[in-house]
C-alpha positions in Angstrom: 28.7 3.1 3.8 25.3 1.7 3.9 24.0 0.2 7.2 22.8 -3.5 7.0 19.2 -2.6 8.1 18.5 -0.1 5.4 20.3 -2.2 2.9 18.0 -5.1 3.7 14.9 -2.8 3.6 16.1 -1.6 0.2 16.4 -5.1 -1.1 13.0 -6.1 0.2 11.2 -3.1 -1.3 13.0 -3.5 -4.6 12.0 -7.2 -4.9 8.5 -6.8 -3.6 5.8 -7.0 -6.2 3.9 -4.4 -4.4 5.0 -0.8 -4.3 3.2 -0.4 -0.9 4.6 -2.5 1.9 3.3 -2.2 5.5 6.1 -1.0 7.8 5.0 -3.8 10.2 5.7 -6.4 7.5 9.2 -5.0 7.0 9.8 -4.9 10.7 8.7 -8.5 11.2 10.9 -9.7 8.3 14.0 -8.1 9.6 13.2 -9.1 13.2 12.9 -12.8 12.1 16.4 -12.4 10.5 17.8 -11.0 13.8 18.6 -7.6 12.2 16.6 -5.5 14.7 17.7 -6.6 18.1 18.1 -2.9 19.2 15.0 -1.5 17.6 11.4 -1.6 18.4 8.9 -1.0 15.6 8.5 2.8 16.4 12.3 3.3 16.2 12.5 1.2 13.0 9.7 3.4 11.5 11.6 6.5 12.5 14.8 5.2 10.9 12.8 4.7 7.6 11.2 8.2 7.9 14.6 9.9 8.3 16.1 8.1 5.2 15.5 10.0 2.0 15.3 6.8 0.0 12.1 5.8 1.7 8.6 7.3 1.9 6.6 6.3 5.0 2.9 7.2 4.8 0.1 6.5 7.3 -2.5 7.4 4.7 -2.0 8.3 1.1 -3.4 11.8 1.3 0.1 13.2 1.6 1.1 11.6 -1.7 -1.9 11.7 -4.0 -4.4 14.3 -4.9 -7.6 12.4 -4.3 -11.1 13.5 -3.3 -12.0 13.6 0.4 -14.0 10.4 0.3 -11.1 8.4 -1.1 -8.7 10.0 1.3 -10.9 9.2 4.3 -11.4 5.6 3.2 -7.6 5.2 2.8 -7.0 6.5 6.3 -9.4 3.9 7.7 -7.7 1.1 5.8 -4.2 2.3 6.7 -5.3 2.4 10.3 -5.9 -1.4 10.0 -2.6 -2.1 8.2 -0.4 0.5 9.8 1.8 2.9 7.9 3.1 1.8 4.5 6.7 2.2 3.2 7.5 3.0 -0.4 10.9 3.1 -2.1 11.1 6.5 -3.6 13.0 5.2 -6.6 10.0 3.1 -7.6 7.8 6.1 -7.8 8.0 7.7 -11.3 4.7 9.5 -11.5 1.4 10.0 -9.7 -0.2 7.6 -12.2 2.2 4.9 -11.2 1.5 5.5 -7.5 -2.2 5.2 -8.2 -1.6 2.0 -10.2 0.3 0.6 -7.2 -2.5 1.7 -4.9 -5.1 0.0 -7.1 -3.1 -3.2 -7.0 -2.7 -2.9 -3.2 -6.5 -2.4 -2.7 -7.3 -5.4 -4.9 -5.0 -7.6 -2.8 -6.5 -6.2 0.4 -10.0 -6.8 -0.9 -9.1 -10.4 -1.8 -7.6 -11.1 1.6 -10.7 -9.6 3.4 -13.0 -11.6 1.2 -11.2 -14.8 2.1 -11.2 -13.9 5.8 -15.0 -13.1 5.5 -15.7 -16.5 4.0 -13.8 -18.4 6.7 -15.7 -16.7 9.6 -19.0 -18.4 9.1 -19.4 -19.0 12.8 -18.6 -15.4 13.8 -21.4 -13.2 12.5 -20.1 -10.0 14.2 -16.7 -10.4 12.8 -18.2 -11.2 9.4 -20.3 -8.0 9.6 -17.2 -5.9 10.4 -15.2 -7.5 7.6 -18.1 -6.9 5.2 -18.2 -3.2 6.0 -14.4 -3.0 5.4 -14.8 -5.0 2.2 -17.5 -2.6 0.9 -15.2 0.4 1.7 -12.3 -1.3 0.0 -14.4 -2.1 -3.0 -15.6 1.5 -3.2 -12.1 2.8 -3.0 -10.9 0.3 -5.6 -13.6 1.5 -8.0 -12.9 5.2 -7.4 -9.1 4.7 -8.0 -9.8 2.6 -11.1 -12.2 5.4 -12.4 -9.5 8.0 -11.7 -6.9 6.0 -13.6 -9.3 5.4 -16.5 -10.1 9.1 -16.6 -6.3 9.9 -16.7 -5.8 7.4 -19.5 -8.7 8.9 -21.5 -7.2 12.3 -21.1 -4.1 10.9 -22.7 -1.8 11.7 -19.8 1.7 10.9 -21.0 3.6 8.8 -18.5 6.7 6.8 -19.1 5.9 3.1 -19.0 2.1 3.7 -19.2 1.8 1.2 -22.1 3.1 -1.6 -19.8 0.1 -1.3 -17.4 -1.9 -4.5 -17.4 -5.4 -3.9 -18.9 -7.1 -5.9 -16.2 -6.5 -3.1 -13.8 -9.0 -1.0 -15.6 -11.9 -3.4 -16.2 
């Protein structure tokens, strides 16, 4: 029998357009629904970590084989967003994970750029966001390069032809 908390997390992760969902986002969604009255965020994260259907990662270095610069950059960005949760059943290959990562980085960069544009009267905050945006942009370019290289090497992955071409240009 499935408990209602993990059943709801499964549903959220299956329906999410992103493969990577911050644990805090999941916690807030379930808390708003009244499903977590006995859990704080740390206990909720531990519940996810002990369930084999989920993968909780603080940084992506445990999941992907990336160079040190990308790994360090992802650690910085994940420190801002908190750990991410993935549904293991949505992960078919390292290339699929990297595609999800690229999409996640693109979304984060768009959000940081929007925030940067709204902070015209806070130059220090703008400077901090600009630094993070430059890091996010660098990571996005490196992941896009790694994906393009994998495609050029004709890595055979199920569903590869369904990848949107705008991810690579």
